[in-house]
C-alpha positions, 0 to 999 in steps of 0.5 A: 536490515540484517539484524531485523532479518535475523530476528524476524522469526521471533516476532508475533502477529501484533508486531506486524500490525503497524507495518501493515497500517503504515503501508496501507495508510501511506498508499491511501493518503497518497492516492487521496491527495493525488485524486484531490489535486489532479486536474484529470485522470484521477483514478489512473493517477491514484492507481499509479500511486498504488502501483509505486507503493506495491513495487516498494512492497514487493522489494521489501518482501523479497529482501526481508523474508517476512512470514508468508502470511504477512507478505500475502496480506500486505501485498494483496490488501495494502496497495491497490485496494487502498489506492482505489479507496483513496480515490473513492474517498477523495470524491473525484468528479469522475467517479466512473471507471474508464 
């Protein structure tokens, strides 16, 4: 972790694409799966998955000191929006937000 933190200033935009995709797709798949297997409260559980991933993302942002633009994009787009999208893709029976 210290080696990455020391050399992060050398990384370019292209090096941040896969970490973002990992965060976004992990959240999307987690929310999709919980929406498919849950008996009820699909949207709440999908957003809970997104919230847990978001907490991990915040912890990583605080400990790694990545570029500010990446932290903003990652925290704003990779967690809660992807959890919501995972719920929508799952086609849960309760597609009404309650």
